[in-house]
N, C-alpha and C positions, 0 to 999 in steps of 0.2 A: 145769633146762635153761639153760645159762649158756656163754659162750665167754670173755671176757677176763679181766684180772685184777680188774676190778671185781667181776665174778661169783663169784671166788674167794674173796674176803672174806665174802659171803654163806653161801658153804658151808661155810667155816671155823667161822662162827658157829653153823651149824646142828650140826655136828660136835660141837661144845662143848657144845651144849645137851642136853636129854633126848629130842629128836626124832631118829626115826631116819631116815637115809638112804638109799634103797633101791637108786637107780639115777642115774646120770649121762647126760644127753644133751646132745651139746655138737655145734660144726662139725668137719666132716672136716679131715684134716691138709691144709695148703696151702702153697705155694712162699712163703718169704720171706727178707728180707734179700738183701743184693748176689748171692749165691750161686744166689738162688732154691730153696733147699735144702727140700725138703719137710719141714715142722714141724707138729708138734699146737699148738693154741691153749694158752693158760694155763690154763684147767679141764681139758682133757684131760691134761696134763703132771701136774697137782696129783692128778688122780683115779687116775693110773696111778701115782703115788708112794704113794698111800695105799691102793692096792689095792682101789680101788672100781669096781664095775661101770660100765662105759662104753660108750656107744651114740655113733656119728658118721655118722647119715644123712646123705645127699646132699640128700634132700627130707623133709617131714613130709606133704605131701598126698599122699592115697591109699597112705602107706607101711602097708599091712595088717600087715605083720609086726612093725613096732614098735607099733603101735596095739594089736595083741592082746597083745604082751609088757606094755605098760602097763597094760590092763584085767586082766591076769592077776595084776599087783601090787596092785591094788585099794588104789590111794594114798588117802590122807584128802586130801592137797593135792598139787598139781604146782605147785612153785617157777618161776619164770621170772625170770632175770635178765640182761639185755643178751645175750640168746641170739642175736639177729640174724636171725632169722626169725620171718614170722606164724605163729600157732599155729592150725591148722585146727579148727573147731567139735567135729570128731568127736574130737579129743583136749581142747578145752575142757572137755567134757562127762562127761568120763571120772572125775576125783577129786570125792569126796562133798562135799567144802566150797570146791570152785572151784581155779581157779588162780589163785595169787597173785604178782604182779610187783612188783619193786623198781625204781623209777624214779628218777632222780638230778634229781629238781626239785621243785618245790611245785607238782603239777598242780593246776588246768589250763593252768598257764604252762609253756612249754617243752615241749610233747607232740614225740615224735619223736627224731631223732639229735643228738649233740653238746650235750646240754643244760647242761652243765658248762662247756664252751667259750664257749656264748652268753651264759651270765650275765656271765662275766668281760668279754668283748669288748662287752657292751651297759653295762657300769657299774654292774650291780646291786650293791647293798648286801649283799644276803642270798640264800640259797638253801636247799635241803635237799633231803629224800628223802621219798619217799612209796611206801606200799605199797597196792596196789588188788588188785581181781577183775579179771582180763582177760575181753574180751568180745572181737568178731571185728573191733572196730575199732580203730584204732591209739591207744593210751594214752586210751580213753575210758571205761574201766569205773569202776565204783564205788570211791570213795576209803576206804580201812581205815584206816590212821593216818599222820602226816605227822611229822615233826621237821625245824625250821629253824637253821640257822646262820649266821653271820656271815660274809662274804666280807672277808677281811683285805686292807690295801691293797697288799702284797707277795705274796698269793696268786696263782699260776699254776694253768693247769689241770691241771696235774700234782699240784700239794700238794693242791687242792681233791680232785681225783679221790681221793687215798688217804684223805682224812679223810671223805669222803661214802661210800666204799665201806664203812669201818667202820661208820659211822653206820647205813648200810644192812643191815648183817648184825646189829645190836643190833635195829633196828626190825623187821626180818622175824621174830626170835624173839619178840619182844612180839606181834606180829599173830599168830603160829600160836598162843602161847599162850592169848591171848585166844579165837581161832576154835576151840581146843579146849573152853575153857569155855563157848562159846556167848553170850557177853557182848558181841560184837562184830557189827555190821552194816555194810556198806556206806553211804557216802553218795555219793548221784548227783552228778557234778560239775557245775559250772556252765559249760555249753558257750558261753556268749555271751562267757567272758573267757578262752577258750583262745588260745595262742598255738603255732606250730609252728616247730620248727628242722629245718634241711636238714643232710646230710651235709657233711662240711668237705671242701674242695676244696686242692689246691696252690695254685690261683690267687689265692685268697683271702687268702693271706700277703702278697701285693704292697700296700705301704705307699703310702697316699694323702698326701703330706703337705701337702695343702691342709686335712687334718683336724686339729682341735685337739692338743695334745702330750698331753693327757689322755685322748683317743679314741685315737691311736695308742700310748700305752702300756698301754692295757687291751687293744688288739690283741696286742701282744707277749706279755703274760702270758697270755691266753686261747688262743694257739695253740701254746703248748709243752706236749707235745714235738713235736707233728706239725699243721700242716704247716710252722709257725715263720712267723713275720713277717720279711719280706725286702725289701732296695731294690736300687737298680741303681747302680754306683758306677764311675768312670772312664769313659774312651774306649772301651773293650771292652765297657760295660756289664756289668762280672761282678756275680754275686749276693752280696750280702752279708747273712745270716740276721742278726738280732738277738735275742739272748736276755735282755738286761736292760737297764734304761733308768731315767731319771728325770726327772720333769716338773720344769721350773724356771718360777716363776711370774715370770716378766718376758717383755715383748713384743719384737719386732725389726720394723723395716719391710723386711727382706730378703725374698725370694721364698721360699716353702715350698720345701724341701728343700735351702736354701742351707747351708753348714758356716760357722758364724760364730767356732768356737773349735775348737784342737786341742790345749789345754793339759792340762787334768786329765781328758780325755775326749773324745769328739766330739760338740760340741754343734750341733743343727741347729734351722734354723728351720722352723715349723708354720704351720698356719693360724692358729693362736692360742698364744702361748706357745714356750718353746724345750724341746727335748728332748735331754737328755744320754744319748747312748748309753754304756753301761758294759761290756757283755758281747757278744761279737760272733764269728762264725766265716765263713769263706771255704770255698767247696765242697772238699770231700776234705780239709779241715786241721781241726786240733783247735779247739774254743771257746777263746778267749782274752779278757782285759780288754782295753778298746778301746786302754789307754796301750801294751800291747804289740804289737797291730795295727798301731798308729800308726807303729812303730819300723820295720817291714817294709813299709810303704805310704806313698808320697808323697801325703798329704792333707792340702790346704791350705786355709786360709780362703777361702771365694768359690767352692769347687769345690760341685758339686750331684749331691745324689741324686735319682735317677728313680724 
């Protein structure tokens, strides 16, 4: 059971292992893109390409047709990876060895949505993946296995997502191997150390230039590819998305948000330190290096980002 690209990596790892995948359960097709064309999610596309049996229920609760199909399969395990819906108890109770979830954090830290983004935005040095036994509460099940990895200084949520997706697939196979042998038991989480993350919103992308250069840089990295960090520029307050930047270990007395240089990039004053914008994008335009952006925009020293 899964939906986005992150889940596809776990399915691929299962297919390459000796474990047998009997059924895929994923989200219904939904409108996507500018044209709002009804499109299958990444998991559905992959399942269809590989000829795997795939169900796309609108709801799981009281879905007796799906529940009976799952019972008839008599699965040893149901694997859930970024499925996007809570799993009702009637389904949790079906598999002999439980429902195994792959989560992109070192639980109990970052329960909930967007754990990859939050780890980068918050400036964490490391993160990882966890396999756990699902229960009826959000990410509170017993931990099975964990694997930690360093967050590199230039990692974005996109690059870290891809790395953790592969790690999650590998850890999932190890988890199932050990569950099959019977030498793996869940370890209860320390709920007193739990932290929670919320879904990302477009509004979160707006940069607060009173924050330090390091904090803003982490925000830029953590919000790629969506919703993207942005600022407002010019009299028309046009949105400017920021994809890459560099922290300059130098301070200034200029008001945060003030442009202090347009020489080899757009250098902006922050609450502490300077931030050099390296790659930007205007709405409806292509991403470009800041020096190219400056050729078509009359940005000058003293201008302010809002």
